[in-house]
DRENDONU-856203 format. One record per residue (C-alpha): residue in three letters; residue number from 1; x, y, z. Coordinates in steps of 0.1 Angstrom, whole numbers, plus 5000, padded with zeros to 4 digits. Layout:
N
ALA	NUM	X	Y	Z .
...
END
This chain:
622
UNK	1	4454	7756	4906 .
UNK	2	4448	7745	4942 .
UNK	3	4423	7771	4954 .
UNK	4	4420	7754	4988 .
UNK	5	4458	7759	4995 .
UNK	6	4455	7795	4982 .
UNK	7	4428	7802	5007 .
UNK	8	4404	7816	4980 .
UNK	9	4373	7833	4993 .
UNK	10	4346	7848	4972 .
UNK	11	4314	7867	4977 .
UNK	12	4288	7879	4952 .
UNK	13	4267	7910	4951 .
UNK	14	4238	7911	4926 .
UNK	15	4218	7943	4919 .
UNK	16	4185	7937	4901 .
UNK	17	4159	7963	4890 .
UNK	18	4124	7956	4900 .
UNK	19	4095	7960	4875 .
UNK	20	4072	7982	4895 .
UNK	21	4048	8008	4883 .
UNK	22	4067	8038	4897 .
UNK	23	4101	8046	4913 .
UNK	24	4110	8039	4949 .
UNK	25	4105	8073	4964 .
UNK	26	4085	8093	4939 .
UNK	27	4056	8087	4914 .
UNK	28	4077	8089	4882 .
UNK	29	4075	8059	4859 .
UNK	30	4104	8034	4857 .
UNK	31	4112	8040	4820 .
UNK	32	4144	8051	4803 .
UNK	33	4145	8077	4775 .
UNK	34	4170	8089	4749 .
UNK	35	4153	8122	4742 .
UNK	36	4169	8155	4745 .
UNK	37	4168	8167	4781 .
UNK	38	4144	8195	4791 .
UNK	39	4170	8209	4814 .
UNK	40	4206	8202	4827 .
UNK	41	4219	8206	4862 .
UNK	42	4255	8211	4872 .
UNK	43	4269	8199	4905 .
UNK	44	4304	8197	4921 .
UNK	45	4317	8170	4945 .
UNK	46	4330	8182	4978 .
UNK	47	4340	8157	5006 .
UNK	48	4328	8164	5041 .
UNK	49	4337	8152	5075 .
UNK	50	4316	8126	5093 .
UNK	51	4303	8131	5128 .
UNK	52	4336	8117	5140 .
UNK	53	4356	8141	5119 .
UNK	54	4367	8116	5093 .
UNK	55	4366	8119	5055 .
UNK	56	4360	8088	5034 .
UNK	57	4392	8079	5015 .
UNK	58	4373	8071	4983 .
UNK	59	4355	8104	4984 .
UNK	60	4387	8123	4991 .
UNK	61	4404	8107	4961 .
UNK	62	4375	8115	4937 .
UNK	63	4375	8151	4949 .
UNK	64	4411	8155	4939 .
UNK	65	4401	8150	4903 .
UNK	66	4380	8182	4905 .
UNK	67	4352	8167	4885 .
UNK	68	4319	8184	4878 .
UNK	69	4287	8164	4872 .
UNK	70	4261	8173	4846 .
UNK	71	4227	8158	4849 .
UNK	72	4201	8154	4821 .
UNK	73	4167	8161	4836 .
UNK	74	4132	8155	4821 .
UNK	75	4097	8169	4829 .
UNK	76	4081	8135	4822 .
UNK	77	4106	8110	4835 .
UNK	78	4120	8129	4865 .
UNK	79	4109	8152	4893 .
UNK	80	4123	8173	4921 .
UNK	81	4131	8141	4941 .
UNK	82	4157	8130	4916 .
UNK	83	4173	8164	4915 .
UNK	84	4175	8164	4953 .
UNK	85	4154	8195	4956 .
UNK	86	4124	8179	4973 .
UNK	87	4122	8153	5002 .
UNK	88	4115	8117	4992 .
UNK	89	4079	8105	4990 .
UNK	90	4067	8074	5010 .
UNK	91	4083	8041	5001 .
UNK	92	4068	8022	4971 .
UNK	93	4049	7993	4988 .
UNK	94	4050	7972	4957 .
UNK	95	4088	7972	4957 .
UNK	96	4088	7961	4994 .
UNK	97	4064	7933	4986 .
UNK	98	4086	7920	4958 .
UNK	99	4116	7922	4981 .
UNK	100	4099	7901	5007 .
UNK	101	4089	7875	4982 .
UNK	102	4126	7872	4971 .
UNK	103	4138	7870	5007 .
UNK	104	4113	7842	5014 .
UNK	105	4124	7822	4983 .
UNK	106	4160	7823	4995 .
UNK	107	4151	7811	5030 .
UNK	108	4160	7844	5046 .
UNK	109	4150	7860	5080 .
UNK	110	4129	7891	5074 .
UNK	111	4134	7922	5096 .
UNK	112	4106	7934	5118 .
UNK	113	4109	7970	5106 .
UNK	114	4123	7984	5074 .
UNK	115	4145	8014	5080 .
UNK	116	4157	8036	5051 .
UNK	117	4193	8046	5053 .
UNK	118	4216	8069	5034 .
UNK	119	4247	8053	5018 .
UNK	120	4275	8076	5007 .
UNK	121	4281	8076	4969 .
UNK	122	4311	8095	4955 .
UNK	123	4310	8090	4918 .
UNK	124	4283	8115	4910 .
UNK	125	4257	8090	4901 .
UNK	126	4234	8102	4929 .
UNK	127	4226	8139	4930 .
UNK	128	4225	8141	4968 .
UNK	129	4258	8123	4972 .
UNK	130	4241	8093	4988 .
UNK	131	4219	8064	4979 .
UNK	132	4188	8055	4999 .
UNK	133	4188	8018	5009 .
UNK	134	4173	7996	5036 .
UNK	135	4178	7961	5049 .
UNK	136	4150	7937	5042 .
UNK	137	4163	7903	5053 .
UNK	138	4194	7884	5064 .
UNK	139	4208	7849	5069 .
UNK	140	4194	7829	5039 .
UNK	141	4211	7801	5019 .
UNK	142	4213	7783	4986 .
UNK	143	4225	7748	4980 .
UNK	144	4253	7742	4955 .
UNK	145	4274	7712	4944 .
UNK	146	4303	7727	4964 .
UNK	147	4282	7731	4995 .
UNK	148	4258	7756	5011 .
UNK	149	4263	7793	5004 .
UNK	150	4249	7819	5029 .
UNK	151	4229	7848	5015 .
UNK	152	4240	7874	5040 .
UNK	153	4217	7904	5032 .
UNK	154	4189	7915	5009 .
UNK	155	4185	7953	5007 .
UNK	156	4160	7974	4988 .
UNK	157	4175	8005	4973 .
UNK	158	4172	8031	4946 .
UNK	159	4191	8027	4914 .
UNK	160	4217	8053	4904 .
UNK	161	4216	8077	4875 .
UNK	162	4229	8065	4841 .
UNK	163	4264	8076	4830 .
UNK	164	4260	8089	4795 .
UNK	165	4295	8103	4787 .
UNK	166	4326	8122	4797 .
UNK	167	4335	8158	4787 .
UNK	168	4366	8176	4799 .
UNK	169	4365	8174	4837 .
UNK	170	4328	8167	4835 .
UNK	171	4308	8135	4838 .
UNK	172	4274	8135	4822 .
UNK	173	4245	8115	4839 .
UNK	174	4209	8110	4829 .
UNK	175	4184	8110	4858 .
UNK	176	4158	8087	4842 .
UNK	177	4172	8056	4859 .
UNK	178	4178	8073	4893 .
UNK	179	4152	8060	4918 .
UNK	180	4141	8028	4900 .
UNK	181	4137	8002	4927 .
UNK	182	4166	7978	4930 .
UNK	183	4174	7948	4952 .
UNK	184	4209	7942	4963 .
UNK	185	4216	7905	4973 .
UNK	186	4249	7897	4989 .
UNK	187	4265	7864	4998 .
UNK	188	4290	7857	5025 .
UNK	189	4326	7848	5014 .
UNK	190	4319	7811	5016 .
UNK	191	4323	7805	4978 .
UNK	192	4355	7786	4974 .
UNK	193	4357	7777	4937 .
UNK	194	4355	7797	4904 .
UNK	195	4328	7773	4890 .
UNK	196	4308	7776	4922 .
UNK	197	4304	7814	4919 .
UNK	198	4288	7810	4885 .
UNK	199	4264	7784	4899 .
UNK	200	4254	7808	4928 .
UNK	201	4249	7836	4903 .
UNK	202	4228	7814	4881 .
UNK	203	4206	7802	4910 .
UNK	204	4200	7838	4923 .
UNK	205	4192	7849	4888 .
UNK	206	4166	7821	4885 .
UNK	207	4150	7832	4918 .
UNK	208	4149	7868	4906 .
UNK	209	4132	7857	4873 .
UNK	210	4104	7841	4892 .
UNK	211	4092	7876	4904 .
UNK	212	4085	7910	4890 .
UNK	213	4120	7921	4879 .
UNK	214	4130	7940	4848 .
UNK	215	4147	7921	4819 .
UNK	216	4173	7932	4794 .
UNK	217	4207	7948	4792 .
UNK	218	4216	7969	4822 .
UNK	219	4188	7957	4845 .
UNK	220	4210	7934	4865 .
UNK	221	4246	7940	4876 .
UNK	222	4269	7916	4894 .
UNK	223	4300	7923	4915 .
UNK	224	4325	7899	4927 .
UNK	225	4345	7901	4960 .
UNK	226	4377	7880	4958 .
UNK	227	4406	7874	4981 .
UNK	228	4434	7849	4987 .
UNK	229	4456	7841	5017 .
UNK	230	4480	7870	5023 .
UNK	231	4462	7889	4996 .
UNK	232	4434	7914	5000 .
UNK	233	4397	7918	4993 .
UNK	234	4391	7932	4959 .
UNK	235	4357	7941	4945 .
UNK	236	4353	7936	4908 .
UNK	237	4323	7955	4895 .
UNK	238	4301	7949	4864 .
UNK	239	4306	7912	4857 .
UNK	240	4278	7908	4831 .
UNK	241	4285	7874	4816 .
UNK	242	4280	7844	4839 .
UNK	243	4302	7822	4818 .
UNK	244	4331	7847	4822 .
UNK	245	4329	7846	4860 .
UNK	246	4353	7816	4865 .
UNK	247	4379	7832	4842 .
UNK	248	4375	7865	4860 .
UNK	249	4382	7847	4893 .
UNK	250	4412	7829	4879 .
UNK	251	4427	7861	4865 .
UNK	252	4423	7879	4898 .
UNK	253	4439	7851	4917 .
UNK	254	4468	7852	4893 .
UNK	255	4470	7890	4898 .
UNK	256	4472	7887	4936 .
UNK	257	4497	7859	4934 .
UNK	258	4519	7879	4911 .
UNK	259	4516	7910	4933 .
UNK	260	4527	7890	4963 .
UNK	261	4558	7878	4943 .
UNK	262	4565	7914	4933 .
UNK	263	4564	7924	4970 .
UNK	264	4590	7897	4979 .
UNK	265	4612	7907	4950 .
UNK	266	4610	7944	4960 .
UNK	267	4619	7935	4996 .
UNK	268	4649	7915	4984 .
UNK	269	4660	7945	4962 .
UNK	270	4655	7969	4992 .
UNK	271	4632	7990	4971 .
UNK	272	4618	8023	4983 .
UNK	273	4597	8051	4969 .
UNK	274	4610	8087	4971 .
UNK	275	4587	8117	4974 .
UNK	276	4606	8140	4950 .
UNK	277	4590	8150	4917 .
UNK	278	4613	8166	4892 .
UNK	279	4607	8188	4862 .
UNK	280	4628	8175	4833 .
UNK	281	4615	8195	4804 .
UNK	282	4650	8209	4797 .
UNK	283	4663	8174	4789 .
UNK	284	4637	8170	4761 .
UNK	285	4640	8203	4743 .
UNK	286	4654	8186	4712 .
UNK	287	4634	8154	4714 .
UNK	288	4619	8138	4684 .
UNK	289	4591	8122	4704 .
UNK	290	4558	8138	4691 .
UNK	291	4540	8132	4724 .
UNK	292	4567	8150	4745 .
UNK	293	4574	8178	4720 .
UNK	294	4537	8186	4715 .
UNK	295	4533	8187	4753 .
UNK	296	4561	8212	4756 .
UNK	297	4547	8234	4727 .
UNK	298	4514	8236	4746 .
UNK	299	4532	8248	4778 .
UNK	300	4528	8215	4796 .
UNK	301	4553	8200	4820 .
UNK	302	4575	8169	4818 .
UNK	303	4576	8156	4853 .
UNK	304	4594	8125	4866 .
UNK	305	4598	8104	4898 .
UNK	306	4624	8077	4907 .
UNK	307	4614	8043	4920 .
UNK	308	4644	8028	4937 .
UNK	309	4648	7990	4932 .
UNK	310	4618	7988	4908 .
UNK	311	4638	7981	4876 .
UNK	312	4622	7953	4856 .
UNK	313	4591	7952	4879 .
UNK	314	4568	7974	4858 .
UNK	315	4573	7951	4828 .
UNK	316	4562	7920	4848 .
UNK	317	4529	7904	4836 .
UNK	318	4504	7901	4864 .
UNK	319	4473	7892	4844 .
UNK	320	4472	7878	4808 .
UNK	321	4483	7907	4786 .
UNK	322	4485	7932	4815 .
UNK	323	4517	7943	4833 .
UNK	324	4524	7959	4866 .
UNK	325	4531	7991	4848 .
UNK	326	4494	7990	4836 .
UNK	327	4484	7991	4873 .
UNK	328	4504	8022	4880 .
UNK	329	4490	8038	4848 .
UNK	330	4455	8031	4860 .
UNK	331	4461	8051	4892 .
UNK	332	4477	8079	4872 .
UNK	333	4448	8081	4847 .
UNK	334	4423	8087	4875 .
UNK	335	4440	8121	4878 .
UNK	336	4431	8130	4842 .
UNK	337	4464	8122	4823 .
UNK	338	4465	8100	4792 .
UNK	339	4491	8076	4806 .
UNK	340	4527	8072	4818 .
UNK	341	4561	8064	4804 .
UNK	342	4586	8042	4824 .
UNK	343	4620	8028	4819 .
UNK	344	4608	7992	4815 .
UNK	345	4591	8001	4782 .
UNK	346	4616	8026	4768 .
UNK	347	4631	8035	4744 .
UNK	348	4598	8038	4725 .
UNK	349	4572	8064	4715 .
UNK	350	4600	8084	4699 .
UNK	351	4621	8086	4731 .
UNK	352	4656	8075	4723 .
UNK	353	4680	8053	4743 .
UNK	354	4703	8084	4748 .
UNK	355	4674	8104	4763 .
UNK	356	4666	8075	4786 .
UNK	357	4703	8073	4797 .
UNK	358	4705	8111	4802 .
UNK	359	4673	8110	4823 .
UNK	360	4686	8081	4845 .
UNK	361	4718	8100	4850 .
UNK	362	4700	8132	4859 .
UNK	363	4679	8115	4886 .
UNK	364	4710	8096	4898 .
UNK	365	4694	8062	4893 .
UNK	366	4713	8030	4898 .
UNK	367	4709	7999	4876 .
UNK	368	4680	7986	4899 .
UNK	369	4661	8019	4897 .
UNK	370	4637	8032	4871 .
UNK	371	4618	8064	4864 .
UNK	372	4581	8071	4857 .
UNK	373	4574	8102	4835 .
UNK	374	4542	8121	4828 .
UNK	375	4537	8149	4802 .
UNK	376	4507	8171	4810 .
UNK	377	4495	8202	4827 .
UNK	378	4515	8207	4859 .
UNK	379	4487	8200	4884 .
UNK	380	4475	8170	4866 .
UNK	381	4509	8156	4861 .
UNK	382	4519	8161	4897 .
UNK	383	4487	8145	4910 .
UNK	384	4492	8116	4886 .
UNK	385	4528	8110	4898 .
UNK	386	4517	8112	4935 .
UNK	387	4492	8085	4927 .
UNK	388	4519	8064	4911 .
UNK	389	4540	8069	4942 .
UNK	390	4511	8058	4964 .
UNK	391	4505	8027	4943 .
UNK	392	4542	8018	4943 .
UNK	393	4543	8020	4981 .
UNK	394	4513	7996	4982 .
UNK	395	4534	7972	4961 .
UNK	396	4559	7971	4990 .
UNK	397	4531	7958	5012 .
UNK	398	4515	7934	4987 .
UNK	399	4479	7935	4974 .
UNK	400	4459	7967	4980 .
UNK	401	4422	7967	4987 .
UNK	402	4405	7981	4956 .
UNK	403	4373	7985	4936 .
UNK	404	4381	7973	4900 .
UNK	405	4361	7973	4868 .
UNK	406	4355	7940	4850 .
UNK	407	4369	7939	4814 .
UNK	408	4355	7918	4785 .
UNK	409	4386	7897	4784 .
UNK	410	4383	7884	4819 .
UNK	411	4408	7909	4834 .
UNK	412	4400	7940	4855 .
UNK	413	4413	7976	4859 .
UNK	414	4415	7999	4888 .
UNK	415	4385	8021	4896 .
UNK	416	4390	8035	4931 .
UNK	417	4399	8024	4967 .
UNK	418	4374	8003	4986 .
UNK	419	4352	8028	5005 .
UNK	420	4355	8029	5043 .
UNK	421	4331	8008	5063 .
UNK	422	4312	8036	5081 .
UNK	423	4295	8053	5052 .
UNK	424	4258	8047	5060 .
UNK	425	4235	8067	5082 .
UNK	426	4198	8071	5089 .
UNK	427	4175	8088	5064 .
UNK	428	4154	8111	5087 .
UNK	429	4129	8120	5059 .
UNK	430	4113	8085	5058 .
UNK	431	4096	8068	5087 .
UNK	432	4103	8031	5095 .
UNK	433	4078	8006	5081 .
UNK	434	4067	7977	5103 .
UNK	435	4065	7942	5087 .
UNK	436	4038	7923	5105 .
UNK	437	4038	7885	5109 .
UNK	438	4003	7884	5093 .
UNK	439	4015	7903	5062 .
UNK	440	4046	7882	5059 .
UNK	441	4026	7849	5063 .
UNK	442	4002	7860	5036 .
UNK	443	4032	7866	5012 .
UNK	444	4048	7833	5020 .
UNK	445	4017	7814	5015 .
UNK	446	4015	7826	4979 .
UNK	447	4051	7823	4968 .
UNK	448	4057	7820	4930 .
UNK	449	4070	7787	4915 .
UNK	450	4108	7786	4914 .
UNK	451	4123	7780	4879 .
UNK	452	4137	7745	4888 .
UNK	453	4103	7735	4902 .
UNK	454	4085	7748	4871 .
UNK	455	4109	7729	4848 .
UNK	456	4103	7696	4866 .
UNK	457	4065	7702	4866 .
UNK	458	4062	7708	4828 .
UNK	459	4085	7679	4820 .
UNK	460	4063	7656	4840 .
UNK	461	4029	7670	4830 .
UNK	462	4035	7675	4793 .
UNK	463	4062	7649	4786 .
UNK	464	4087	7675	4774 .
UNK	465	4124	7668	4772 .
UNK	466	4147	7684	4797 .
UNK	467	4162	7706	4770 .
UNK	468	4129	7720	4758 .
UNK	469	4117	7725	4794 .
UNK	470	4149	7743	4803 .
UNK	471	4146	7766	4772 .
UNK	472	4110	7775	4781 .
UNK	473	4119	7784	4816 .
UNK	474	4151	7804	4807 .
UNK	475	4132	7824	4780 .
UNK	476	4102	7830	4803 .
UNK	477	4078	7812	4779 .
UNK	478	4062	7787	4803 .
UNK	479	4030	7807	4808 .
UNK	480	4025	7813	4770 .
UNK	481	4032	7776	4764 .
UNK	482	4006	7764	4789 .
UNK	483	3980	7789	4776 .
UNK	484	3985	7776	4740 .
UNK	485	3985	7740	4751 .
UNK	486	3952	7745	4771 .
UNK	487	3935	7760	4740 .
UNK	488	3948	7738	4711 .
UNK	489	3949	7700	4708 .
UNK	490	3984	7700	4694 .
UNK	491	4015	7679	4704 .
UNK	492	4030	7699	4733 .
UNK	493	4065	7693	4719 .
UNK	494	4055	7711	4687 .
UNK	495	4043	7741	4707 .
UNK	496	4073	7741	4730 .
UNK	497	4099	7738	4702 .
UNK	498	4081	7767	4683 .
UNK	499	4085	7789	4714 .
UNK	500	4119	7777	4724 .
UNK	501	4137	7775	4690 .
UNK	502	4117	7785	4659 .
UNK	503	4109	7820	4670 .
UNK	504	4145	7826	4681 .
UNK	505	4158	7814	4648 .
UNK	506	4135	7837	4629 .
UNK	507	4148	7866	4650 .
UNK	508	4184	7856	4641 .
UNK	509	4174	7858	4605 .
UNK	510	4165	7894	4611 .
UNK	511	4127	7890	4607 .
UNK	512	4102	7910	4626 .
UNK	513	4091	7885	4653 .
UNK	514	4070	7912	4669 .
UNK	515	4044	7902	4643 .
UNK	516	4043	7867	4659 .
UNK	517	4018	7876	4686 .
UNK	518	4000	7851	4708 .
UNK	519	3970	7854	4685 .
UNK	520	3992	7845	4654 .
UNK	521	4006	7815	4672 .
UNK	522	3971	7804	4682 .
UNK	523	3959	7807	4646 .
UNK	524	3989	7787	4634 .
UNK	525	3983	7759	4659 .
UNK	526	3946	7760	4650 .
UNK	527	3955	7751	4614 .
UNK	528	3973	7720	4627 .
UNK	529	3944	7711	4650 .
UNK	530	3920	7714	4620 .
UNK	531	3943	7692	4599 .
UNK	532	3948	7721	4574 .
UNK	533	3986	7721	4576 .
UNK	534	4012	7696	4588 .
UNK	535	4033	7703	4619 .
UNK	536	4064	7706	4598 .
UNK	537	4050	7737	4581 .
UNK	538	4049	7758	4613 .
UNK	539	4084	7773	4607 .
UNK	540	4076	7783	4571 .
UNK	541	4042	7797	4581 .
UNK	542	4056	7819	4608 .
UNK	543	4085	7830	4586 .
UNK	544	4060	7842	4560 .
UNK	545	4039	7860	4586 .
UNK	546	4071	7878	4599 .
UNK	547	4082	7887	4564 .
UNK	548	4049	7898	4549 .
UNK	549	4025	7906	4578 .
UNK	550	3999	7882	4565 .
UNK	551	3977	7859	4586 .
UNK	552	3988	7822	4591 .
UNK	553	3960	7810	4568 .
UNK	554	3971	7834	4541 .
UNK	555	4007	7823	4546 .
UNK	556	3997	7786	4541 .
UNK	557	3979	7794	4508 .
UNK	558	4007	7818	4497 .
UNK	559	4035	7793	4504 .
UNK	560	4015	7763	4492 .
UNK	561	4017	7746	4526 .
UNK	562	3983	7732	4529 .
UNK	563	3983	7696	4541 .
UNK	564	3980	7668	4515 .
UNK	565	3952	7643	4519 .
UNK	566	3962	7608	4529 .
UNK	567	3952	7595	4495 .
UNK	568	3975	7620	4478 .
UNK	569	4004	7610	4502 .
UNK	570	3998	7573	4495 .
UNK	571	3999	7579	4457 .
UNK	572	4033	7597	4460 .
UNK	573	4047	7569	4482 .
UNK	574	4035	7542	4458 .
UNK	575	4053	7560	4430 .
UNK	576	4084	7564	4451 .
UNK	577	4085	7527	4461 .
UNK	578	4080	7517	4424 .
UNK	579	4110	7538	4414 .
UNK	580	4132	7523	4440 .
UNK	581	4125	7485	4437 .
UNK	582	4161	7476	4434 .
UNK	583	4171	7495	4465 .
UNK	584	4143	7478	4485 .
UNK	585	4152	7443	4472 .
UNK	586	4189	7449	4482 .
UNK	587	4183	7464	4516 .
UNK	588	4148	7455	4527 .
UNK	589	4137	7476	4557 .
UNK	590	4172	7492	4556 .
UNK	591	4159	7512	4526 .
UNK	592	4136	7531	4550 .
UNK	593	4162	7558	4558 .
UNK	594	4171	7569	4523 .
UNK	595	4135	7565	4511 .
UNK	596	4122	7586	4540 .
UNK	597	4145	7614	4530 .
UNK	598	4134	7613	4494 .
UNK	599	4098	7612	4505 .
UNK	600	4100	7643	4527 .
UNK	601	4118	7661	4499 .
UNK	602	4089	7654	4476 .
UNK	603	4063	7665	4502 .
UNK	604	4081	7697	4511 .
UNK	605	4065	7701	4545 .
UNK	606	4030	7693	4532 .
UNK	607	4028	7659	4549 .
UNK	608	4031	7648	4585 .
UNK	609	4064	7629	4590 .
UNK	610	4048	7603	4613 .
UNK	611	4021	7595	4587 .
UNK	612	4047	7593	4559 .
UNK	613	4068	7569	4579 .
UNK	614	4038	7547	4587 .
UNK	615	4026	7545	4551 .
UNK	616	4061	7540	4536 .
UNK	617	4069	7512	4561 .
UNK	618	4036	7495	4553 .
UNK	619	4042	7497	4515 .
UNK	620	4078	7483	4518 .
UNK	621	4065	7454	4540 .
UNK	622	4039	7445	4515 .
END
């Protein structure tokens, strides 16, 4: 795919929680809980006009769903700030300092004053209907193989409440996460290739990991902004897997290309969308479709619309495994219905070909027309079909601007319209904070080491391979590695491989690696330093500790892993050479490989491989 000709443009938004002692605007700790809430708070969403008399389009659409929001609140993890019943406290200075460090590491220009703003939020994840955020820095950059990428903005803001579940017309949130400090880092749309976006995300992630940020699932969220020539900007939220990013971009590009083709085909067919919504319940009184008959028995309505010139269009694939009909269904489902039926997929679901033909005749459809049908409560069904009509009209114009949700297969699904631009205003409860040149210079003179710099340094200083150094940096084990290396005279490669691979493998085996504390690791390396065990025994010793909770010395005795004396090793080698005289005569030094394997099998980790190799070679040569 020629992305240059397609005019592909991409931008990246990364949201990362900071690991501070308390939340951004209150003294509550930044910890999550799964305990039963102490109380629950019920709120409703109501869109209001701005100072200019305008209502945000995304807020208006959400209000049509008539959702209620239920919030889990806790005496220990939350306070009146999270419930929007008390003004915010002063800004957390620790969070601002971490933000300034991050801005400096990405070559950004820091603002003179930090102003807290209110950004409108319409999904219920903020109890006040807005998120507090402030601009920290602008105009930074990162170098990539595809060229320089501009870091447009770095903002410091409060994280949203956790979405716990969905009841009928109610979304349940937990307030423990609301208010945790979060940085939002946005690039400009200068990313031009799917592989480049992964590179940028990785580099920003490495910068973040050099500072005080939280680790683990849910602590970092990444959103992609993608557009092509003649297409539209689409925001894909929640891209978790860096390796999935290129596929996500490719699939979105395919979607926009196919939507543009659909636009051209609809124009050629002189397609149009009518406003009329018809009740066709009478036509299905004798239906054998369980879905339709059950809906009628419950007093629900069977409503239908006609889309002129759309025949065959809804069955067209626009992303791998997803058809245009799925796009329309996504809009309908936002109004609370389970889905839609349309001509391109019928007869099916118990609806017969005769029923399809009768319905087409009833709505006076031509061979190029189709119908979309919904079975549900009248208000829901009507709102759903109005959304289908709205999305169908967008198809006549091409690609709509949307916010979409990332799916695990690399596709995406509709979430809501892109919010309007003017949804931010000043937070009057929090004064501006000046950032002096002296304060900033002090921060910039003590910047942390970037991961790439750290990797190069430990490779050079300790003679580590690039692979080992990379694993230590990625797993945040460099500090532990250097502490152990400074205290024990053990080969740095042994220490590094233990931290980078051995412990991870033991975790994969399901063992309790929490027992492998820094003290346990130190005691294990002390046994090597004192010539008590061979280096090859480290894995077995740590496995025994993780299984039984014993000390490394006890594990060495229990597993019989104490190191053999050189005289004992020599005796076993003498015996081995004697047993394999014919092999040695036939191959000479070429016998080293198979004999070394036999030797290490006899020693079972009780002898150092280098020493065995040396003694075996000397014996063969003699």
